C-alpha positions as CSV (number, residue, x, y, z in Angstrom):
1,X,-59.3,-25.5,-75.3
2,X,-57.0,-25.2,-78.3
3,X,-55.3,-22.4,-80.4
4,X,-54.9,-22.3,-84.1
5,X,-51.3,-22.7,-85.2
6,X,-51.8,-19.7,-87.5
7,X,-52.3,-17.4,-84.5
8,X,-49.9,-16.4,-81.8
9,X,-50.9,-17.0,-78.2
10,X,-52.4,-14.2,-76.2
11,X,-49.6,-12.7,-74.1
12,X,-51.6,-13.2,-71.0
13,X,-52.1,-16.9,-71.8
14,X,-48.3,-17.2,-72.5
15,X,-47.5,-15.7,-69.1
16,X,-50.1,-17.9,-67.4
17,X,-48.8,-21.1,-68.8
18,X,-45.1,-20.1,-68.2
19,X,-45.9,-19.4,-64.5
20,X,-47.9,-22.6,-64.3
21,X,-44.9,-24.5,-65.4
22,X,-42.7,-22.8,-62.8
23,X,-45.3,-23.6,-60.2
24,X,-45.1,-27.3,-61.1
25,X,-41.3,-27.2,-60.7
26,X,-41.7,-25.5,-57.3
27,X,-44.1,-28.1,-56.2
28,X,-41.6,-30.8,-57.2
29,X,-38.9,-28.9,-55.3
30,X,-41.1,-28.6,-52.2
31,X,-41.8,-32.3,-52.4
32,X,-38.0,-33.0,-52.3
33,X,-37.4,-30.6,-49.5
34,X,-40.1,-32.0,-47.3
35,X,-39.5,-35.7,-48.0
36,X,-35.8,-36.0,-48.5
37,X,-34.1,-37.9,-45.7
38,X,-30.6,-36.6,-45.6
39,X,-29.6,-33.2,-44.4
40,X,-28.1,-32.4,-47.8
41,X,-31.7,-32.3,-49.1
42,X,-34.0,-31.3,-46.2
43,X,-31.8,-28.6,-44.8
44,X,-29.2,-27.5,-47.4
45,X,-31.5,-27.9,-50.4
46,X,-28.8,-29.2,-52.6
47,X,-31.2,-30.4,-55.3
48,X,-33.0,-29.1,-58.3
49,X,-36.0,-30.0,-60.5
50,X,-36.7,-29.2,-64.1
51,X,-39.1,-29.8,-67.0
52,X,-37.7,-30.8,-70.4
53,X,-39.6,-31.2,-73.7
54,X,-40.0,-34.6,-75.2
55,X,-37.4,-33.6,-77.8
56,X,-34.9,-32.8,-75.1
57,X,-35.0,-29.0,-74.7
58,X,-34.9,-27.4,-71.2
59,X,-38.3,-25.7,-70.6
60,X,-38.6,-24.7,-67.0
61,X,-36.4,-24.8,-63.9
62,X,-37.9,-22.3,-61.4
63,X,-35.4,-21.9,-58.5
64,X,-33.1,-24.8,-59.6
65,X,-29.4,-24.4,-58.8
66,X,-27.6,-23.1,-62.0
67,X,-25.0,-25.9,-61.8
68,X,-27.8,-28.4,-61.8
69,X,-30.3,-27.2,-64.3
70,X,-28.4,-25.6,-67.1
71,X,-27.6,-28.6,-69.3
72,X,-30.3,-30.8,-67.7
73,X,-31.5,-31.5,-71.2
74,X,-28.4,-33.6,-71.9
75,X,-29.7,-36.1,-69.3
76,X,-33.0,-36.5,-71.1
77,X,-31.1,-36.8,-74.4
78,X,-29.2,-39.8,-73.0
79,X,-32.4,-41.5,-72.0
80,X,-33.9,-41.2,-75.5
81,X,-30.6,-42.2,-77.2
82,X,-30.1,-45.3,-75.0
83,X,-33.6,-46.6,-74.8
84,X,-35.9,-47.3,-77.8
85,X,-38.7,-48.8,-75.6
86,X,-39.6,-45.8,-73.4
87,X,-43.2,-46.0,-72.1
88,X,-45.5,-44.5,-69.5
89,X,-44.6,-45.6,-66.0
90,X,-40.9,-45.7,-66.6
91,X,-38.3,-43.9,-64.5
92,X,-34.6,-43.7,-65.1
93,X,-31.6,-43.2,-62.7
94,X,-28.8,-41.2,-64.2
95,X,-25.5,-39.9,-62.8
96,X,-23.0,-40.5,-65.6
97,X,-20.8,-37.4,-66.1
98,X,-19.7,-38.7,-69.5
99,X,-23.4,-38.7,-70.7
100,X,-24.6,-35.3,-69.6
101,X,-24.6,-35.4,-65.9
102,X,-22.6,-33.0,-63.6
103,X,-20.7,-35.4,-61.3
104,X,-21.5,-38.9,-60.0
105,X,-22.7,-37.6,-56.6
106,X,-25.7,-36.0,-58.3
107,X,-28.3,-38.7,-58.8
108,X,-31.1,-37.8,-61.2
109,X,-34.5,-39.4,-61.6
110,X,-36.1,-38.8,-65.1
111,X,-39.7,-39.6,-65.7
112,X,-41.0,-39.5,-69.3
113,X,-44.5,-37.8,-69.5
114,X,-46.9,-39.3,-72.1
115,X,-50.1,-37.7,-73.2
116,X,-52.2,-39.6,-75.7
117,X,-49.3,-42.0,-76.3
118,X,-46.9,-39.2,-77.2
119,X,-43.8,-38.4,-75.2
120,X,-44.4,-34.6,-74.6
121,X,-42.2,-33.9,-71.6
122,X,-39.6,-35.3,-69.2
123,X,-39.8,-34.5,-65.5
124,X,-36.4,-34.5,-63.8
125,X,-35.4,-34.4,-60.1
126,X,-31.6,-34.1,-59.4
127,X,-30.3,-34.4,-55.8
128,X,-26.8,-34.4,-54.4
129,X,-26.2,-37.6,-52.4
130,X,-24.8,-37.9,-48.9
131,X,-22.9,-41.0,-50.2
132,X,-22.6,-42.4,-53.7
133,X,-20.3,-45.4,-53.0
134,X,-17.0,-43.7,-53.4
135,X,-13.8,-45.3,-52.1
136,X,-13.9,-42.9,-49.2
137,X,-17.0,-41.8,-47.2
138,X,-17.4,-38.6,-49.2
139,X,-18.9,-37.5,-52.5
140,X,-15.8,-35.4,-53.2
141,X,-12.6,-37.1,-54.3
142,X,-10.3,-34.4,-55.6
143,X,-7.2,-36.7,-55.4
144,X,-8.8,-39.6,-57.4
145,X,-6.5,-40.3,-60.3
146,X,-9.4,-41.8,-62.4
147,X,-13.0,-42.9,-62.1
148,X,-11.9,-46.3,-60.8
149,X,-10.0,-44.8,-57.9
150,X,-13.0,-42.5,-57.3
151,X,-15.1,-45.7,-56.8
152,X,-18.7,-44.4,-57.0
153,X,-21.4,-46.4,-58.7
154,X,-22.2,-45.0,-62.2
155,X,-25.7,-45.3,-63.7
156,X,-25.8,-44.3,-67.4
157,X,-29.5,-43.6,-67.7
158,X,-30.5,-46.9,-66.2
159,X,-34.2,-47.8,-66.0
160,X,-35.1,-48.0,-62.3
161,X,-38.9,-48.2,-62.6
162,X,-41.2,-50.0,-65.0
163,X,-45.0,-49.6,-64.7
164,X,-44.4,-47.3,-61.7
165,X,-42.7,-50.1,-59.7
166,X,-39.1,-50.3,-58.7
167,X,-36.8,-52.6,-60.6
168,X,-35.4,-54.4,-57.5
169,X,-32.0,-55.4,-59.1
170,X,-31.0,-51.7,-59.3
171,X,-32.3,-50.9,-55.8
172,X,-30.3,-53.8,-54.3
173,X,-27.2,-52.7,-56.1
174,X,-27.5,-49.2,-54.6
175,X,-28.3,-50.5,-51.1
176,X,-25.3,-52.8,-51.2
177,X,-22.7,-50.2,-52.4
178,X,-23.9,-47.1,-50.5
179,X,-22.8,-46.8,-46.8
180,X,-26.2,-45.4,-45.6
181,X,-28.6,-47.5,-47.6
182,X,-31.8,-46.5,-45.8
183,X,-30.9,-42.8,-46.1
184,X,-30.2,-43.2,-49.8
185,X,-33.4,-45.0,-50.4
186,X,-35.4,-42.3,-48.6
187,X,-33.8,-39.7,-50.8
188,X,-34.4,-41.9,-53.9
189,X,-38.1,-42.1,-53.0
190,X,-38.2,-38.3,-52.5
191,X,-36.7,-37.8,-56.0
192,X,-39.2,-40.3,-57.6
193,X,-42.1,-38.6,-55.7
194,X,-41.0,-35.2,-57.0
195,X,-40.7,-36.4,-60.6
196,X,-44.1,-38.2,-60.4
197,X,-45.7,-35.0,-59.0
198,X,-44.3,-33.2,-62.1
199,X,-45.8,-35.9,-64.3
200,X,-49.2,-35.6,-62.8
201,X,-49.3,-31.8,-62.9
202,X,-48.1,-31.7,-66.5
203,X,-50.9,-34.1,-67.6
204,X,-53.5,-31.9,-65.9
205,X,-52.0,-28.8,-67.6
206,X,-52.3,-30.5,-71.0
207,X,-55.8,-31.7,-70.3
208,X,-56.8,-28.1,-69.5
209,X,-55.3,-26.4,-72.5
210,X,-54.9,-29.2,-75.1
211,X,-51.9,-30.7,-76.7
212,X,-51.9,-28.2,-79.6
213,X,-52.0,-25.1,-77.4
214,X,-49.2,-26.5,-75.1
215,X,-47.0,-27.4,-78.1
216,X,-47.5,-23.9,-79.5
217,X,-46.7,-22.4,-76.2
218,X,-43.4,-24.2,-76.0
219,X,-42.2,-22.8,-79.3
220,X,-43.5,-19.3,-78.6
221,X,-42.0,-19.3,-75.1
222,X,-38.6,-20.3,-76.5
223,X,-38.8,-17.6,-79.1
224,X,-39.8,-15.0,-76.5
225,X,-36.9,-15.9,-74.3
226,X,-34.5,-15.7,-77.2
227,X,-35.8,-12.2,-78.1
228,X,-35.3,-11.1,-74.5
229,X,-31.6,-12.1,-74.3
230,X,-30.9,-10.9,-77.9
231,X,-32.2,-7.5,-76.9
232,X,-30.0,-7.3,-73.9
233,X,-26.9,-8.4,-75.9
234,X,-27.8,-5.8,-78.6
235,X,-27.3,-3.0,-76.0
236,X,-23.8,-4.1,-75.0
237,X,-20.5,-2.8,-76.4
238,X,-18.9,-5.1,-79.0
239,X,-15.6,-6.7,-78.1
240,X,-13.5,-9.7,-77.0
241,X,-11.7,-10.2,-73.7
242,X,-9.9,-13.1,-72.1
243,X,-10.4,-13.5,-68.4
244,X,-7.7,-15.4,-66.5
245,X,-8.1,-17.2,-63.2
246,X,-6.4,-20.0,-61.3
247,X,-7.4,-22.9,-59.1
248,X,-5.2,-23.2,-56.0
249,X,-2.2,-25.6,-56.0
250,X,-3.0,-29.0,-54.4
251,X,-1.5,-32.5,-54.4
252,X,-0.8,-33.6,-57.9
253,X,-1.0,-30.1,-59.2
254,X,1.5,-28.0,-57.2
255,X,1.3,-25.1,-59.6
256,X,-2.5,-25.0,-59.6
257,X,-4.7,-25.0,-62.7
258,X,-4.7,-21.9,-64.9
259,X,-8.2,-20.9,-66.2
260,X,-8.7,-19.0,-69.5
261,X,-12.2,-17.8,-70.5
262,X,-12.5,-15.8,-73.7
263,X,-15.7,-13.8,-74.0
264,X,-16.8,-12.3,-77.3
265,X,-19.9,-10.0,-77.6
266,X,-21.5,-9.4,-81.0
267,X,-24.4,-6.9,-80.4
268,X,-25.3,-6.8,-84.1
269,X,-25.9,-10.6,-84.2
270,X,-27.2,-10.6,-80.6
271,X,-24.7,-13.4,-79.8
272,X,-22.2,-14.1,-77.0
273,X,-19.4,-16.6,-77.5
274,X,-17.5,-18.2,-74.7
275,X,-14.3,-20.1,-75.7
276,X,-12.8,-22.5,-73.2
277,X,-10.5,-24.4,-75.7
278,X,-7.4,-22.6,-74.6
279,X,-7.0,-24.6,-71.4
280,X,-4.9,-27.5,-70.3
281,X,-5.7,-31.1,-70.9
282,X,-7.5,-33.3,-68.4
283,X,-5.5,-34.0,-65.2
284,X,-5.0,-37.1,-63.1
285,X,-7.3,-35.8,-60.3
286,X,-11.0,-35.4,-59.6
287,X,-11.2,-31.7,-60.6
288,X,-11.9,-32.2,-64.3
289,X,-15.1,-30.5,-65.4
290,X,-17.8,-32.6,-67.0
291,X,-19.2,-31.3,-70.3
292,X,-22.3,-30.1,-68.5
293,X,-20.4,-28.3,-65.7
294,X,-18.0,-26.6,-68.1
295,X,-20.9,-25.2,-70.1
296,X,-23.2,-24.3,-67.3
297,X,-20.6,-22.6,-65.1
298,X,-19.6,-20.1,-67.7
299,X,-23.2,-19.6,-68.7
300,X,-23.9,-18.8,-65.1
301,X,-21.2,-16.2,-65.2
302,X,-22.8,-14.7,-68.3
303,X,-26.3,-14.6,-66.9
304,X,-24.9,-13.0,-63.7
305,X,-23.2,-10.4,-65.8
306,X,-25.9,-9.3,-68.2
307,X,-29.4,-9.8,-66.8
308,X,-30.2,-12.5,-64.2
309,X,-34.0,-12.2,-64.8
310,X,-33.9,-13.6,-68.3
311,X,-35.6,-17.0,-68.5
312,X,-33.1,-19.8,-68.5
313,X,-34.3,-22.2,-71.1
314,X,-33.5,-23.6,-74.6
315,X,-34.6,-20.4,-76.3
316,X,-32.1,-18.3,-74.3
317,X,-29.4,-20.8,-74.9
318,X,-29.6,-20.2,-78.7
319,X,-27.8,-16.9,-78.2
320,X,-24.9,-18.2,-76.1
321,X,-22.3,-20.4,-77.8
322,X,-19.8,-22.3,-75.5
323,X,-16.8,-23.8,-77.3
324,X,-15.3,-26.8,-75.6
325,X,-12.7,-29.3,-76.7
326,X,-12.2,-33.0,-75.9
327,X,-9.8,-34.1,-73.1
328,X,-9.7,-30.6,-71.6
329,X,-9.8,-29.9,-67.9
330,X,-12.7,-27.4,-68.6
331,X,-14.1,-29.2,-71.7
332,X,-15.2,-32.7,-72.6
333,X,-13.6,-35.2,-70.3
334,X,-12.0,-38.3,-71.8
335,X,-12.9,-41.5,-70.0
336,X,-11.7,-42.5,-67.4
337,X,-10.7,-39.1,-66.0
338,X,-12.5,-38.3,-62.8
339,X,-15.0,-35.5,-62.6
340,X,-15.7,-36.1,-58.9
341,X,-15.6,-32.4,-57.9
342,X,-16.8,-30.9,-61.2
343,X,-19.6,-29.0,-59.5
344,X,-17.2,-27.0,-57.2
345,X,-13.4,-26.2,-57.4
346,X,-12.6,-25.5,-61.0
347,X,-16.3,-24.9,-61.7
348,X,-16.3,-22.1,-59.2
349,X,-13.3,-20.6,-60.9
350,X,-15.2,-20.7,-64.2
351,X,-18.1,-18.8,-62.9
352,X,-16.1,-16.0,-61.2
353,X,-13.5,-15.7,-63.9
354,X,-16.3,-15.2,-66.5
355,X,-18.2,-12.6,-64.5
356,X,-15.0,-10.8,-63.6
357,X,-14.0,-10.6,-67.3
358,X,-17.3,-8.8,-68.0
359,X,-16.6,-6.4,-65.1
360,X,-13.1,-5.7,-66.3
361,X,-14.1,-5.0,-69.9
362,X,-17.5,-3.4,-69.8
363,X,-18.4,-1.0,-67.0
364,X,-21.9,-1.6,-65.7
365,X,-21.8,-5.3,-66.4
366,X,-20.4,-8.3,-64.6
367,X,-19.5,-8.9,-61.0
368,X,-16.4,-8.9,-58.9
369,X,-14.6,-12.3,-58.4
370,X,-16.4,-13.2,-55.2
371,X,-16.6,-16.5,-53.4
372,X,-14.1,-19.0,-54.6
373,X,-15.1,-22.5,-53.6
374,X,-16.1,-24.9,-50.9
375,X,-14.6,-24.0,-47.5
376,X,-14.4,-26.1,-44.3
377,X,-17.9,-25.1,-43.3
378,X,-19.1,-27.3,-46.2
379,X,-17.3,-30.4,-45.0
380,X,-18.5,-33.9,-45.3
381,X,-18.6,-35.7,-42.0
382,X,-18.8,-39.4,-41.4
383,X,-18.4,-42.0,-38.7
384,X,-20.3,-44.3,-36.3
385,X,-22.9,-42.7,-34.1
386,X,-22.4,-44.0,-30.5
387,X,-25.9,-42.7,-29.6
388,X,-27.5,-45.0,-32.2
389,X,-25.8,-48.3,-31.7
390,X,-22.8,-47.2,-33.8
391,X,-24.9,-46.8,-36.9
392,X,-22.9,-45.3,-39.7
393,X,-23.5,-41.8,-40.9
394,X,-22.3,-39.8,-43.8
395,X,-23.5,-36.3,-44.7
396,X,-22.3,-33.0,-46.0
397,X,-22.6,-30.0,-43.8
398,X,-23.4,-26.5,-45.0
399,X,-22.6,-24.6,-41.8
400,X,-20.6,-21.6,-43.0
401,X,-21.0,-19.2,-45.8
402,X,-18.8,-17.3,-48.2
403,X,-19.3,-13.6,-48.9
404,X,-20.7,-12.7,-52.3
405,X,-19.2,-10.5,-54.9
406,X,-20.2,-6.9,-55.4
407,X,-22.0,-5.8,-58.6
408,X,-22.1,-2.5,-60.4
409,X,-25.2,-1.3,-58.4
410,X,-25.3,-3.5,-55.3
411,X,-23.0,-4.6,-52.5
412,X,-22.1,-8.3,-52.0
413,X,-24.7,-10.7,-50.5
414,X,-23.6,-11.9,-47.0
415,X,-25.0,-15.4,-47.2
416,X,-24.2,-15.9,-50.9
417,X,-22.6,-19.4,-50.2
418,X,-20.9,-20.3,-53.4
419,X,-20.9,-19.1,-57.0
420,X,-22.2,-22.3,-58.8
421,X,-25.4,-22.1,-56.7
422,X,-25.8,-18.3,-56.7
423,X,-27.0,-18.2,-53.1
424,X,-30.0,-20.5,-53.7
425,X,-28.9,-23.2,-51.3
426,X,-29.7,-23.0,-47.6
427,X,-27.4,-23.2,-44.6
428,X,-27.9,-25.9,-42.1
429,X,-29.6,-25.5,-38.7
430,X,-26.8,-26.0,-36.1
431,X,-29.3,-27.3,-33.6
432,X,-30.7,-29.9,-36.0
433,X,-27.2,-31.0,-37.1
434,X,-26.2,-31.5,-33.5
435,X,-29.3,-33.6,-32.9
436,X,-28.8,-35.7,-36.0
437,X,-25.1,-36.3,-35.8
438,X,-22.6,-36.7,-32.9
439,X,-21.0,-33.2,-33.4
440,X,-20.8,-29.9,-31.6
441,X,-20.4,-26.6,-33.4
442,X,-18.6,-24.0,-31.3
443,X,-19.1,-20.9,-33.5
444,X,-20.3,-19.4,-36.8
445,X,-19.9,-15.7,-37.2
446,X,-19.3,-12.9,-39.7
447,X,-15.7,-11.7,-39.7
448,X,-15.7,-7.9,-39.0
449,X,-14.0,-5.6,-41.4
450,X,-13.3,-8.3,-44.0
451,X,-15.3,-6.7,-46.8
452,X,-13.7,-6.2,-50.2
453,X,-13.3,-2.5,-51.1
454,X,-14.4,-0.9,-54.3
455,X,-17.2,1.3,-55.8
456,X,-19.5,-1.3,-54.3
457,X,-18.5,-3.4,-51.3
458,X,-17.9,-7.1,-51.4
459,X,-19.6,-9.1,-48.6
460,X,-17.7,-9.9,-45.4
461,X,-16.2,-13.3,-44.9
462,X,-17.3,-15.8,-42.3
463,X,-15.4,-17.6,-39.5
464,X,-16.4,-21.2,-40.3
465,X,-17.3,-23.5,-37.5
466,X,-15.0,-25.4,-35.1
467,X,-16.8,-28.7,-35.0
468,X,-15.8,-31.6,-32.8
469,X,-17.2,-35.1,-32.4
470,X,-18.9,-35.8,-29.1
471,X,-17.1,-39.2,-28.7
472,X,-14.1,-39.6,-26.4
473,X,-11.9,-40.1,-29.5
474,X,-10.0,-37.4,-31.3
475,X,-12.1,-34.9,-33.2
476,X,-12.9,-35.8,-36.8
477,X,-13.0,-32.1,-37.6
478,X,-11.4,-29.3,-35.7
479,X,-11.2,-26.2,-37.9
480,X,-11.6,-22.5,-37.4
481,X,-11.1,-21.0,-40.8
482,X,-11.8,-17.5,-42.0
483,X,-12.8,-16.9,-45.6
484,X,-10.6,-14.6,-47.6
485,X,-11.5,-11.1,-48.5
486,X,-14.2,-10.7,-51.2
487,X,-13.5,-8.2,-53.9
488,X,-15.7,-5.2,-54.3
489,X,-16.9,-4.2,-57.8
490,X,-14.2,-2.2,-59.5
491,X,-11.9,-2.7,-56.6
492,X,-8.9,-2.2,-58.9
493,X,-10.0,1.3,-60.0
494,X,-6.4,2.6,-59.5
495,X,-5.3,0.7,-62.6
496,X,-7.1,0.7,-66.0
497,X,-9.0,-2.5,-66.8
498,X,-8.0,-4.4,-69.9
499,X,-9.8,-3.0,-72.9
500,X,-11.8,-5.5,-75.0
501,X,-10.6,-5.8,-78.6
502,X,-13.3,-4.7,-81.1
């Protein structure tokens, strides 16, 4: 079946193929969820899949986490720039934050999809690792002064499979450097399996409709998505506002990190500009944003603020410009500054500062500030499991939650989690965690009367778990922490919001 390039696709066919692509991504995600070995994957769902065009444009991401999928095209771009001998049967392992990845803990498998000898797509599976070889048994190193002190193994789009077979040198390197090698390899196989599922399903799709029709669909789908977002922007008031936030003080940064996000709306041009250049330089800590995180976190704030149902792909992205500068804490990191916690911390502040700027300036848009970061209920735990011959274990727990922000029409979402994932991650099963690891969780509960007030109510906070090891030693984690109040929408109604300049 083919379609003349002189005709536009039937709208029904356009919708059918678009939904078919989303279905492929969902099947990839389901593969990861069911076959991943670590709790980070098979309980918390800290992973995402996406389909990218052969010329490196994001095409489909289904329910991928915003922090993972927006900017996924930069990963495919690194593969095509670094390798001039890509062929069918290849797979690449990528986690380099200086070449388009989010942070080193997010390992990505990229599989080029060839049809008739032409590289039409790239199937990508990204998964947060329980351990990535850091100096400490955690994937979060906020105090690391540089990437060397951070210590994780960096793979800049390294070929890990040829002719559908593992390249053993790379696998041995990972198994030697990662504390839980069998767990890592199980997760690696899950990622490869997910990407190969995407490859198989894409080939079947092209076989059904033909290369010409699929290539035409891609361009028309991007154009349709661009028209959707341009129409939404055209209905907004014109203006510019600077949102201001701050990361909490810690260690080497006793004054915290100020965050400035300048939002400009041009309804006549149908464009939104986000300027992050007025921020401090990179800092000697692991909180620097990678290029991808700086971009996708403010874009998440934009999409939250205007219309979350708009397709998130290369067509939509044409209407949102994000301005970054080199060697900026929320810009383009200069090697060897660490980006260890780029997906959380400062990244959380970028999302909430952006959406709050919309809410302050334009009534009916944006969200309240909302959840601010990763609380103790999201802790990484590690040690030796006395029940299993003192085998080492490392994993991140997602036991608590953080109340979501209110919007102009709805109250906050109780199990929102954190802003960079927009509530798409799952919470762990306490029972399964206690079976898999030598811990006991004493309580997880909603904190009564902790809602943020406003026209719409922010969600209540949680009392995060008190978790203790079941060994006779001192507890490795003993915390009862209550999340802070979550602001309601228009909570500051007693004072006028800053007016955007026109």
